[in-house]
C-alpha positions, 0 to 999 in steps of 0.5 A: 633879111635872114637867110637860113641854109638847110639840106634835103635828100633827093625826095625833098625831105629834110636831112642833117648836114652830117647826112649830106656827106653819105649821099650821092645826091642832096639838095641845099636849101636857101630860105629867106625869112622862113620861106624857101627861096631856092634849092640847089640840087647836087649830084656827086658835089656838082650842081645839076638843077636849080629850083627857084621860087619866084616872087611876083616882082621878079622876071623869069628872063632875069632868073634864067640869065643870072643862072645860065651856068645851070642848064636845068632850072625849075621856077616855082611861083607860090600863091597862098590861098587859105590853108593851101599853097598853089604852086605853078612849076615851069621847067627850063632846059638851056633857057627853053621852056620844056614843061609846066604843071601846077600843084596844091600843097595842104597845111601839112605839106602834102601834095593833094593835087598835080596836073601837067599844063600844055605849054602851047594851049596853057590848059590842064592835061586832065588825063595826067591829073591826080589828086591825093588823099593822106591819113592823119600821119601824112601817109598817102592812102589814095591816088585819084585819076581823071579823064579827058574832061576832068571826070573821075576815072579810077582810084589807086588804093595804097591803104593796107585795109584794101590789100585783099582786093589788090593783086598783080591784075587788080591795081585800080578801083572804078566808080561802081567799086568804091562803095564796096571798099572797107573804111572808104566814104566816097560820098563824103569825098566831094573834092575827089569826085572831079579834077575841079576844083583845084582847091578844096572848098 
């Protein structure tokens, strides 16, 4: 079992060990056999949060018990589905579940789906569900929002091609406006038409 230590900034982007000393916040990453196992988030040299990747044979109770000196713990459970990774997140504060959500990561490491999960009903909060579209370089071009039943609500464009459309009063585009956008092929973006499916076909 080979353990490798690396470092990230607070946005979970890779940095060098030299850069750590210049940052107020950094993340120490522990990887086992090529997969991240845990991330310790530091502020001014003190650990303030733990992100732990739980295997199916591990118990949440045990993970919390073994790390009880850390008040804020995020447990992530990964499922590999084709070229995608589905991640269930559970945030605990002093051992109490405070928040849950689910996300999907594509083969380029980009988050393409995120949705909060009600901790009582275990259902998606579709009004806070987002899907994301990126260009070939990994730059986020579009954020999609959905309504109560998971139907398309509106889209926010981060695409420079649409800067002439966007001003301080206009940040979003609704269904009847999408066909007017330059270099935007809504008809062939079926994955984004609704909050479901979570994983692209």
